[in-house]
C-alpha positions in Angstrom: 7.1 18.3 -27.4 9.0 19.2 -24.5 9.1 16.4 -21.2 7.9 18.4 -18.0 9.1 16.7 -14.6 7.3 17.7 -11.9 8.5 19.3 -8.7 8.0 18.7 -4.8 5.5 21.9 -4.6 3.2 21.3 -7.4 2.4 18.4 -5.7 1.4 19.9 -2.0 -1.8 19.9 -0.8 -3.9 23.4 -2.5 -1.1 23.2 -5.9 -2.8 21.9 -8.8 -1.8 18.3 -8.5 -2.4 17.8 -5.5 -3.1 13.8 -4.4 -6.4 12.3 -3.4 -7.9 9.9 -1.8 -8.6 6.5 -2.3 -11.0 4.1 -1.0 -10.5 0.2 -1.5 -12.2 -2.3 -0.6 -9.7 -5.8 -0.1 -12.5 -7.7 1.6 -12.2 -11.3 -1.2 -9.8 -10.4 -2.6 -6.5 -11.5 -4.3 -3.2 -10.2 -2.0 -0.9 -9.8 -4.3 -3.4 -8.0 -6.4 -4.4 -5.1 -4.2 -1.0 -5.3 -3.2 0.0 -4.7 -7.2 -3.3 -2.1 -7.6 -2.5 0.5 -4.2 1.2 -0.2 -4.9 0.8 2.2 -8.8 -1.4 4.1 -7.1 1.0 5.4 -3.8 3.9 6.1 -6.7 1.9 7.7 -9.1 2.7 5.7 -11.8 -1.3 6.2 -12.9 -1.0 9.9 -12.8 0.4 11.7 -17.0 2.3 14.3 -14.1 4.6 10.6 -12.3 7.9 11.8 -12.0 10.8 8.3 -10.4 12.1 11.2 -8.4 9.9 13.5 -6.6 5.7 11.9 -4.5 3.4 11.5 -7.3 1.4 9.0 -5.4 -2.4 9.5 -4.0 -3.3 8.6 -0.3 -4.8 4.8 0.1 -7.1 3.8 2.4 -7.7 -0.1 2.4 -10.5 -1.7 4.5 -11.6 -5.4 4.8 -7.8 -6.5 5.4 -8.6 -8.9 6.8 -10.6 -10.5 4.8 -8.6 -10.2 1.6 -7.3 -13.8 0.3 -4.3 -15.6 -0.2 -4.5 -18.4 -3.1 -3.0 -21.7 -3.9 -1.4 -22.9 -0.3 0.1 -19.6 0.5 -2.1 -19.3 3.8 -0.9 -22.9 4.7 2.8 -23.3 3.4 3.6 -19.5 3.4 6.6 -17.9 6.0 7.9 -14.2 7.0 10.5 -13.7 8.3 12.5 -10.8 9.7 15.5 -10.4 12.1 16.3 -9.6 15.4 20.0 -7.8 14.3 21.3 -10.8 17.3 22.9 -14.0 16.3 20.7 -16.7 15.8 17.8 -14.7 15.7 16.1 -15.2 11.9 12.2 -14.6 13.7 9.2 -16.8 11.0 6.0 -16.3 11.0 3.1 -18.7 9.1 0.5 -16.7 6.7 -2.1 -18.0 8.3 -1.1 -16.8 11.5 -0.4 -13.1 10.9 -3.6 -12.7 9.1 -5.6 -13.8 12.6 -2.9 -11.9 14.3 -2.0 -8.3 12.5 -4.1 -9.1 9.3 -3.1 -5.1 9.0 0.6 -5.9 8.7 -0.2 -8.0 6.8 -1.5 -5.9 3.3 1.8 -3.7 4.1 4.8 -6.4 3.7 3.2 -7.6 0.5 3.3 -3.5 -1.0 5.9 -2.3 0.9 7.9 -5.3 -0.6 6.5 -4.1 -3.8 7.9 0.0 -4.5 11.6 0.2 -4.4 13.3 0.4 -1.7 14.4 3.4 -1.4 13.9 6.7 0.9 11.0 8.1 -1.2 9.3 5.0 -0.9 9.5 4.5 2.7 7.8 8.3 3.4 5.4 6.9 1.0 4.2 3.4 3.2 4.4 5.4 5.9 3.0 8.4 5.7 0.2 7.5 2.5 -0.6 4.1 3.2 -3.8 3.7 5.5 -4.5 0.3 6.1 -7.4 -1.5 8.6 -8.9 -5.0 9.2 -12.3 -3.5 9.4 -14.8 -1.6 6.8 -14.6 1.0 9.4 -11.6 3.6 9.1 -11.2 7.5 10.6 -10.7 9.3 7.4 -14.1 11.2 6.1 -13.1 13.9 6.0 -11.0 13.6 3.7 -13.6 12.3 1.6 -12.1 9.4 -0.1 -13.5 8.1 -3.0 -13.9 4.8 -4.2 -11.8 3.1 -6.4 -13.3 0.0 -7.7 -9.4 -2.8 -8.2 -9.3 -3.5 -11.8 -9.2 -7.4 -11.8 
């Protein structure tokens, strides 16, 4: 049996392996478990046509990102760092404050850091991942089907 390598043209809209739209409810779910499953869906690793150098993943809409939970003392102890690019420009923010101010950013960072660092996955994060803090989202026209997380 030959190994089939999917081309980029096969994964376009209307093609035989077009991406689906999935709706993930993050309410009451652990941040790491949600992030690992969504990263898997974005890469397309759940499909038999997975090809590492081609975007074979699905579109993922995450709702209720503000109700995601962190286990243990992570809410108080975990810090997220960024650098401004200037000398002495290291900035830090506690997870609790980030969850209050930008809950979508907390979930996006967790997912982004579970993907390989390359151009394909930067494009996946910006185009295929949609995160909303509440239950409402503007993607009803795409008819996203609910996806139950296995955990």
